[in-house]
C-alpha positions in Angstrom: 0.0 0.0 0.0 1.3 3.5 -0.9 1.9 6.1 1.7 0.4 9.5 0.8 1.8 12.7 2.2 -0.1 15.9 1.5 1.7 19.2 1.9 -1.3 21.5 1.9 0.5 24.8 2.3 -0.6 27.3 3.4 0.2 30.4 1.3 2.8 32.9 2.4 4.8 30.2 4.4 7.7 29.3 2.1 5.6 26.8 0.2 7.2 27.7 -3.2 10.7 27.2 -1.7 9.7 23.7 -0.6 8.0 22.9 -4.0 10.9 24.1 -6.1 14.0 23.7 -4.1 13.4 20.8 -1.7 10.7 18.3 -2.7 12.0 17.6 -6.2 15.4 16.7 -4.7 14.1 14.1 -2.2 15.1 10.6 -3.2 12.7 7.7 -2.5 9.4 9.5 -3.1 7.1 10.2 -6.1 6.6 14.0 -6.0 3.8 15.9 -7.6 3.4 19.7 -7.5 -0.1 21.0 -8.0 -1.4 17.9 -9.9 -4.6 17.8 -11.8 -7.3 15.8 -10.0 -7.4 12.9 -12.4 -3.7 12.1 -12.0 -3.8 12.7 -8.2 -6.6 10.1 -7.9 -4.5 7.4 -9.6 -1.2 7.8 -7.8 -1.8 4.9 -5.5 -2.6 2.6 -8.5 0.3 3.9 -10.6 2.8 3.8 -7.7 1.8 0.9 -5.5 3.9 0.6 -2.3 5.5 4.0 -2.9 5.9 7.2 -0.8 3.9 9.8 -2.7 4.2 13.5 -1.8 1.6 15.9 -3.2 2.2 19.6 -2.6 -0.6 22.1 -3.4 -1.8 24.9 -1.1 -5.1 24.8 -2.9 -5.8 21.5 -1.1 -6.3 23.4 2.2 -8.6 26.0 0.6 -6.1 28.7 1.4 -5.8 30.2 -2.1 -9.2 31.5 -2.4 -8.5 34.3 0.1 -11.7 36.3 -0.1 -13.9 33.3 0.6 -15.1 32.6 4.2 -13.3 30.2 6.4 -16.3 27.8 6.2 -15.3 27.1 2.6 -11.9 26.1 3.7 -13.3 23.7 6.3 -15.5 22.1 3.6 -12.4 21.7 1.4 -10.6 19.8 4.1 -13.5 17.4 4.5 -13.6 16.7 0.8 -9.9 16.1 0.9 -10.4 13.6 3.7 -12.8 11.7 1.4 -10.2 11.5 -1.3 -7.2 10.6 0.9 -8.5 9.1 4.1 -5.2 7.6 5.2 -3.0 10.5 4.1 -0.4 12.1 6.4 -0.7 15.9 6.4 2.1 18.5 6.3 0.8 22.0 7.0 2.9 25.1 7.2 1.5 28.3 8.8 2.6 31.8 9.5 3.6 32.3 13.1 1.1 35.1 13.9 -2.1 36.3 12.3 -0.7 39.8 12.0 2.4 38.6 10.2 0.3 36.7 7.7 -2.2 39.6 7.2 0.6 42.1 6.4 2.3 39.7 4.0 -0.9 38.7 2.3 -2.0 42.4 2.0 1.3 43.2 0.3 0.8 40.3 -2.1 -2.7 41.0 -3.2 -1.9 44.7 -3.7 1.1 43.8 -5.8 -1.1 41.7 -8.2 -3.8 44.4 -8.1 -6.5 42.2 -6.5 -7.1 44.8 -3.9 -6.5 48.6 -4.1 -7.4 49.8 -0.6 -5.5 50.6 2.5 -4.4 48.0 5.0 -7.1 49.2 7.4 -9.7 48.8 4.6 -8.3 45.4 3.8 -8.9 44.3 7.4 -12.5 45.4 7.3 -13.4 43.2 4.3 -11.3 40.3 5.5 -13.0 37.2 7.1 -11.8 37.5 10.7 -11.5 33.7 11.0 -9.8 33.3 7.7 -6.4 32.8 9.2 -7.6 31.3 12.5 -4.8 28.7 13.0 -6.5 27.1 16.0 -9.7 26.5 14.1 -7.9 25.1 11.1 -5.5 22.9 13.1 -8.5 21.6 15.2 -10.3 20.7 12.0 -7.3 19.0 10.4 -6.5 17.0 13.6 -10.2 15.9 13.8 -9.9 14.5 10.2 -6.5 12.9 10.2 -4.4 11.2 12.8 -1.0 12.0 11.5 -0.3 15.7 11.1 3.0 17.7 11.0 2.5 21.3 11.8 5.4 23.7 10.9 5.7 27.5 11.2 7.3 29.9 8.7 9.4 31.4 11.5 11.2 28.0 11.9 12.0 28.0 8.2 13.4 31.5 8.3 15.4 30.8 11.5 17.0 27.5 10.3 16.0 26.1 6.9 18.1 22.9 7.1 16.5 21.9 10.4 13.1 22.7 9.0 13.6 20.6 5.9 15.1 17.8 8.1 11.8 17.8 10.2 9.8 17.2 7.0 12.1 14.5 5.7 12.1 12.7 9.1 8.3 12.8 9.0 8.3 11.2 5.6 11.1 8.8 6.5 13.6 9.8 3.8 17.0 11.3 3.8 17.4 15.1 3.8 18.3 16.3 0.3 20.7 18.9 -0.8 18.9 22.0 -1.7 19.4 25.6 -2.7 18.5 27.8 0.4 17.0 30.8 -1.3 14.0 32.9 -0.6 11.4 32.8 -3.3 8.3 34.9 -4.0 9.5 38.1 -2.4 7.2 41.0 -2.1 8.1 44.7 -1.9 
């Protein structure tokens, strides 16, 4: 039986760094970055008895940032139906304020929002980045969850990557330690 690992993001937590610089270099896994649904559903059949890592922050519902948190919770329940025995890797920002500031800068840079930070906070679902609520939901759905924080990555990337690899049960790969997706 295959082992499925789902790295479900979230956004603004070094996800692209992991997807581009780390995960493709891990030996002993079948890695898929943002797969289409039809291929993701067949991995266990195509790769029996393999370790399969799927990385896509959309799996957590975190990419649709202007939708209410209830949508995100429904997304997690649907994911559980698809991968009932998966092991979950979730990366979060350390504080709500840190996330809000980073996300505000990002959506302004791509012109999805043109207001002030104060205006942004008034249209924002207050529970959207409620870590406790999301973690509680994930832990109620899956038994095996690895929770990591962006501040750990910033402080010590090699140790952070090693935690992920230990969780999967593979050797830590060599990787380029560079920051991706910078915002001004």
